[in-house]
C-alpha positions as CSV (number, residue, x, y, z in Angstrom):
1,M,-10.4,-9.6,-0.8
2,K,-11.4,-9.2,-4.5
3,A,-13.8,-7.0,-6.3
4,T,-16.4,-8.5,-8.7
5,K,-18.4,-6.4,-11.1
6,L,-22.0,-7.6,-11.8
7,P,-22.9,-7.4,-15.5
8,Q,-24.8,-4.1,-15.0
9,A,-21.8,-2.5,-13.3
10,F,-19.6,-3.6,-16.1
11,T,-22.1,-2.1,-18.6
12,D,-22.2,1.1,-16.6
13,L,-18.4,1.3,-16.6
14,I,-18.1,0.8,-20.3
15,E,-20.9,3.3,-21.1
16,T,-19.4,6.0,-18.8
17,G,-15.9,5.4,-20.3
18,D,-17.3,5.7,-23.8
19,Y,-19.2,8.9,-22.9
20,I,-16.0,10.5,-21.5
21,A,-14.0,9.3,-24.5
22,R,-16.2,11.3,-26.8
23,D,-14.5,14.5,-25.5
24,D,-11.2,13.2,-24.2
25,L,-9.7,9.8,-24.7
26,D,-7.0,10.4,-22.2
27,A,-9.6,11.3,-19.5
28,A,-11.5,8.0,-20.3
29,N,-8.3,6.0,-19.8
30,R,-7.8,7.9,-16.5
31,F,-11.4,7.0,-15.5
32,F,-10.8,3.3,-16.1
33,D,-7.6,3.5,-14.0
34,A,-9.4,5.4,-11.3
35,V,-12.1,2.8,-11.0
36,D,-9.5,0.1,-10.7
37,S,-7.7,2.1,-8.0
38,T,-10.9,2.9,-6.1
39,L,-11.9,-0.7,-6.1
40,S,-8.5,-1.7,-4.8
41,S,-9.0,0.8,-2.0
42,L,-12.4,-0.6,-1.3
43,C,-11.0,-4.1,-1.1
44,D,-8.5,-2.8,1.6
45,M,-11.2,-0.8,3.5
46,P,-14.6,-2.0,2.4
47,K,-16.5,-0.2,5.2
48,I,-15.4,3.3,4.0
49,G,-18.4,3.5,1.8
50,V,-21.5,5.3,3.0
51,A,-24.2,2.7,4.0
52,R,-27.6,3.0,2.5
53,Q,-30.6,1.0,3.8
54,L,-32.8,-0.5,1.2
55,S,-36.6,-0.9,1.6
56,D,-36.2,-4.7,1.9
57,G,-33.9,-4.2,4.9
58,S,-30.6,-5.0,3.2
59,T,-27.7,-2.6,3.0
60,I,-25.6,-1.4,0.1
61,R,-22.6,0.9,0.3
62,M,-21.7,3.9,-1.9
63,W,-18.3,5.5,-2.6
64,F,-17.0,7.9,-5.2
65,V,-14.4,7.1,-8.0
66,Q,-11.2,8.8,-7.0
67,G,-10.5,11.7,-9.3
68,F,-14.0,11.4,-10.7
69,E,-16.0,12.2,-7.6
70,R,-19.3,12.6,-9.4
71,C,-19.2,8.9,-10.4
72,L,-20.4,6.6,-7.7
73,I,-19.7,3.0,-7.0
74,F,-22.5,1.0,-5.3
75,Y,-21.5,-2.2,-3.7
76,T,-22.1,-4.9,-1.1
77,E,-19.3,-6.5,0.8
78,N,-18.6,-9.6,2.8
79,E,-15.4,-11.1,4.2
80,D,-14.1,-12.3,0.8
81,E,-15.5,-10.0,-1.8
82,I,-16.7,-6.6,-2.9
83,M,-19.7,-7.1,-5.2
84,V,-20.0,-4.0,-7.4
85,L,-23.7,-3.4,-8.3
86,R,-23.6,-0.2,-10.3
87,I,-21.2,2.6,-11.3
88,I,-23.3,5.7,-12.0
89,H,-23.1,9.4,-12.2
90,S,-24.3,11.2,-9.1
91,S,-26.8,13.2,-11.1
92,R,-28.9,10.1,-11.6
93,D,-31.6,9.3,-9.1
94,Y,-30.0,6.3,-7.4
95,T,-32.9,6.0,-4.9
96,R,-35.1,4.8,-7.8
97,L,-32.4,2.3,-9.0
98,F,-32.1,0.7,-5.6
99,D,-35.3,1.5,-3.7
100,V,-33.5,3.3,-1.0
101,E,-35.5,4.4,2.1
């Protein structure tokens, strides 16, 4: 199984890393490594993420970045792939981003 980041997830990743780097470059590097490690874990066990039902009936999953638990990865999964939709801070209103019921 592989993990694919959608363009918005890639943008989220870079913006979060840049924000962290303003205060601590080493922490930003650890963040990028943690995202890679977390995605690897999700590829091994894709159903560990908490399922969230969208208003259109589809389901997305949510899991935290290991070591940066306030950063959340939102994804869908199938037999071959984890599709990363967003990587955002938990203080954001993700229900508005995804139209979660």
